[in-house]
C-alpha positions as CSV (number, residue, x, y, z in Angstrom):
1,M,72.2,7.7,-55.3
2,S,71.1,5.0,-57.8
3,E,68.4,2.3,-57.4
4,A,71.0,-0.4,-57.1
5,F,72.6,1.3,-54.3
6,V,69.3,1.6,-52.2
7,I,68.5,-2.0,-52.9
8,E,72.0,-3.1,-51.7
9,L,71.7,-0.9,-48.7
10,A,68.3,-2.3,-47.7
11,R,69.5,-5.9,-48.4
12,D,72.5,-5.2,-46.1
13,A,70.2,-3.8,-43.4
14,F,67.8,-6.8,-43.5
15,Y,70.6,-9.2,-43.5
16,T,72.1,-7.5,-40.4
17,I,68.7,-7.4,-38.6
18,F,68.2,-11.1,-39.4
19,I,71.7,-12.0,-38.1
20,V,71.4,-10.0,-34.9
21,S,67.8,-10.9,-33.9
22,G,67.7,-14.5,-35.3
23,P,69.3,-16.2,-32.2
24,A,66.8,-14.6,-29.8
25,L,63.8,-15.3,-32.0
26,V,64.9,-19.1,-32.4
27,V,65.4,-19.4,-28.6
28,S,61.9,-17.8,-28.0
29,I,60.3,-20.3,-30.6
30,V,61.9,-23.3,-29.0
31,V,61.2,-22.4,-25.5
32,G,57.6,-21.6,-26.4
33,L,57.1,-24.9,-28.0
34,L,58.6,-26.8,-25.1
35,I,56.4,-25.0,-22.7
36,S,53.4,-25.7,-25.0
37,I,54.1,-29.3,-24.9
38,F,54.6,-29.4,-21.2
39,Q,51.3,-27.4,-20.7
40,A,49.5,-30.0,-23.1
41,A,50.9,-33.0,-21.2
42,T,50.1,-31.8,-17.8
43,S,46.9,-29.9,-18.5
44,I,48.3,-26.8,-16.8
45,N,46.8,-23.7,-18.5
46,E,48.7,-20.9,-16.7
47,M,49.3,-18.0,-19.0
48,T,52.3,-16.6,-17.2
49,L,54.0,-20.0,-17.5
50,T,54.9,-19.1,-21.1
51,F,56.3,-15.6,-20.7
52,V,58.6,-16.1,-17.7
53,P,60.8,-18.8,-19.3
54,K,60.8,-17.1,-22.6
55,I,62.0,-13.8,-21.1
56,I,64.7,-15.5,-19.0
57,A,65.9,-17.5,-22.1
58,I,66.0,-14.4,-24.3
59,G,67.9,-12.6,-21.7
60,V,70.5,-15.3,-21.4
61,V,70.9,-15.5,-25.1
62,C,71.3,-11.8,-25.5
63,I,73.9,-11.6,-22.7
64,L,75.8,-14.5,-24.1
65,L,75.7,-13.3,-27.8
66,L,76.1,-9.5,-27.1
67,P,79.7,-9.3,-28.3
68,F,78.6,-11.1,-31.5
69,M,75.7,-8.9,-32.0
70,M,77.7,-5.7,-31.3
71,Q,80.4,-6.8,-33.8
72,K,77.8,-7.3,-36.6
73,M,76.1,-3.9,-35.8
74,V,79.5,-2.1,-35.8
75,Q,80.6,-3.8,-39.0
76,F,77.2,-2.7,-40.8
77,T,77.7,0.9,-39.4
78,E,81.2,1.1,-40.6
79,H,80.1,-0.2,-44.0
80,I,77.5,2.5,-44.3
81,F,80.1,5.3,-43.3
82,N,82.6,3.9,-45.7
83,M,79.8,4.2,-48.4
84,I,79.2,8.0,-47.7
85,P,82.0,9.2,-49.9
86,T,80.7,7.4,-52.9
87,L,77.4,8.9,-52.7
88,K,76.6,11.6,-55.5
């Protein structure tokens, strides 16, 4: 196992993590920003107001994008299994 192999594997792992978790993180940031603007405009300082919409939005995104996320994770796993015979 060479240094280049480990770097490629780490790069592929980080790329897969970024692609799979990216949509949920972006939705969380957008919903949080919208809730913050709403709270600033109305002077409502309720702490739970930020959490519930974020959880609902992330849940909806995860349900809608579950096939895409599973496809990416399966592709990464198959890629790793296909690399096993080349290890020395």
